[in-house]
Steps between C-alpha positions, in 0.01 A plus 500: 500500500206310345382435857431874527214443256393144579525502883580856610553545874450810714759541773347578839726672753304420814571165656237236560482162666387256232433133565589288197386142553173331589661335802618831641162660429331224701745547789447877502122456515527241775708747700223757460244247622706408807477859622121485506230281649244432232619623164337542160694554177332622182689428178332739258553394138464692177276302262668205322767460770613138532315431824588129486867594526432722802314216670782257436800719573377732775164413654533125556853530648360751751263226621210732591200370688266653242550562125233687305485591132362849445272353232274401790428868564334557163194397306557212259652548156173455312320764706794741479528466123129578468550818704770626264347387172450861388872561551604184318256536206474233228790645304823299483718807556309795641318551828384787720732626775397380846471728802430217743678434828560160661233562763238497224554124466522386862280217622396654832417169666829343396693813595360490855569128526865547404539797733353301790731206429806725505389663825453162658852387410637832621333451838663156518844648431532328164650603166256552212571592139261631237639533148393616154332797339323707765652311794565825689138614480455347843570739783630242747840439339834580661737491202441571129733372231429629150594281202516726195515416131571698181248485219743361245541196725124474549440495125756222454316300763167551325654358184647199680159341552592425862339798675150635551389857513407604853180326611462330163544140402637573155856367474573426136240746370581727207779717643356811333183457703704445816698817436173684439371388840830606654511841333141605555430338837774309679788746484299815584340337806832359622689827443227695677532275804880500497501879521242489778705273730849634426543633854391170656740269317793364703702311238530475123567155353652487151465162330515606136786249495339222701836336570642817650255658749566832670325631807551865595340724760244713325631820661850428366362419157304826495812697598682340208213569263509867597861521382390411146323833449828687555701340215475392135392138468385233254222244529542126449361442150262228386593340164224315316473312169225566248385367166646806324816519713859551387856414597657837586445483876627144519820607326541837669415405859584128497160404643223262398726269304261212567208690342401502132540877503446800724228746406470728803718635774303683766791695643340820624161390631487503881164324514651205309862509613684437824778675691812336640608665826859406587555506876874437546510227236158345570234592246131532583264486201174692525226623266612839369159651555566480875719805447205696359264374769728620780693795353287603205518876538876501554556274198259666258510862614212695652344602167509152349389333823211744525388389155564123512519410867662164573542412132824533307380669179799446266577168337817391314526162329663337198326344199742270316405387148857464372488194273143458623155610381267800507311587817124476476318794343348674801351809659478627860180643654416864538501610862122534526454147364759360744329673791149389404573141396785397730493731800854635451586868525727547198597317185800357317636782288841396375788542257756294311866597523706297251802350670600277209361433149607309189373362167270788413306473828174695515258627759127471432340820627164650409304431184567582137355822364141457388421193711147503642428347839208285388705337226792445740283332762325283241837378372623426853186305586524296182861415586393402852280228350814342357371469145696790351809688610504866594650724230730706721665671201163636393391637836799561732772761459849362534802721559860383451684517830863536588708500815415793736167585338221582747127458436232636732197270524213667686197288580273444202793452259517170312857374523742208493874457507626309197753219500877552525494777757559562869264754652537683828134550579444810714141515614248565773486211742157334445617187320195284467306695242629403158222432253636270233335559164687246289779255575633411157300173475716320756451300819684530830743249654203308642353450153208734571432827319600798711195701613383764253292784644339680207183580697711687757730643236237639262373788721857599584651523151566857394458474123626857451846380602604433142835526321492878474402551864744239628799643314420846632414411859663169596816431299828628647362821653851611604547852638836630621468617860860598570852427383857572589853382442477121480130461579150537354161475673191430287133463580388189310136477615265387609196635321322795662209272600737282708616592851855367462778716357817346360842657455800359314849606596791445261838569661868419523563669835318558827146632452278646769138392561213653695215273607217740394323441833433134417648156526728439198533169314796464263668254268848505347400463135846551348842427651653223706514666842411818684531636852227680692629735769368759742629860472467524879616148590159394633527148354780265397599500129276260310638305205270399214546308178346490155122443500471521878187668633541690826291725722590833659268566799346847525699557819802549271438841345804501273766258382775461241565225244827450314666239277688248708732200466482357148306809383760758601568725202187380318163664436217331684122552537240473774122512483323658797130502587317704763144611576420842357 
């Protein structure tokens, strides 16, 4: 059952014709060409696709008369980077969100030249192929193949040193800067275009596993994707090591054994994660945010979609410090600061739900009573110089934590998870805006100090969030909502300034859930197994296991969860989040 967490698949009932080798893909495209005199194929690639592989395995075997890289359509990398300098900024981590479109960067002379060349080959009855980012911008193409890529894979490629950002010659650059360029410029512009051309795409090509390609008609893929919003499902998580990481996920999920540790699991973050659609035993991997782009209102619910649009607002992930170290001391921006400085519409309010804890683990949250902001900032800045250490015991409130505690952490709250714990982080989705204030005088795996952002953090620290305020407002704010024979429902947060509400159910028999007019995100936080069922039979029973995050689309208005398998006769717990 570990595969249900590590590589969860979504069974698709509708059939699809999927081509599963490069040789067969080439033959299928040649057959298309034979039906037409003069034929142009556009292979549209998401940024950081392995275009060399596509050339070698698909384009060259097709033996086209003309091969064009879409890079020829655009201004050069130096000129483009100058145009987006305000979005990139000089900061290593933070930029300003781009609202550009690909057409803003076209070289008009080159664009016309390429278009004329394609028209000429068409008139001669020849096969032409244009490939890369923006390949389908040209109007005179007959077939569009879209090569998609999930962001977790993109980030791994940035780190490899073998790939450039789009229209940048920067392979091997600091991966944090490459991710910044992706987050603030590359991904928004590519996602915007992908949504624009959805109805024009003929085929989807999945080469997340480059040895196992899959080509599917886009209409069949979209029919399968639509089935996802009518059933519970899980995302494919992204496990990542970190300097403070622990060993719990390696032991519990059997993953990342080759890594020094695992710090994060992004297991409920559609913008980071992927989906595995199982068409009769053949799995297609896609970015999970494609579901929001195409079926956002059905997935989120009308109220939530009206507020957030094509963004999934709830985020679940794990922070593993078991046998590891403390997270950095940090703060998240207030919403007005996030809007003004970074061009995003909402901020990263969050919470810590304690899945596991040992050895007197603590959470750092707020400041000690009597701490003044000026003194705090002075001490942090002195520590940043590296000459003295920051006296966390003097300034920061620490609270002992135990299994199943829950701490709300609205923006402006200084916080950190201490060592020897596993945290289910339930938060708003913006994930780029963590201002580190102090990192315990350590360096990262690369030997460099991790970025500290005191200048950003200072205007966002709420100094009134001291021990007294924190204990009253943020620590275990449990309220009983309802109870019955064998079950208890509690509201556990989040704070009134946060838009997410969380409910914990403790039960030893079937318990009924309503979706509160919103998408629901859940995790089995206690118990080995559970079963999610529909009171009306609208979806197949869905089996989950301990620590598995799963999503209930808003199309499912009510559902039941009960102990199952190894948990029969036991009391188990789920945590549920929805938009108020």
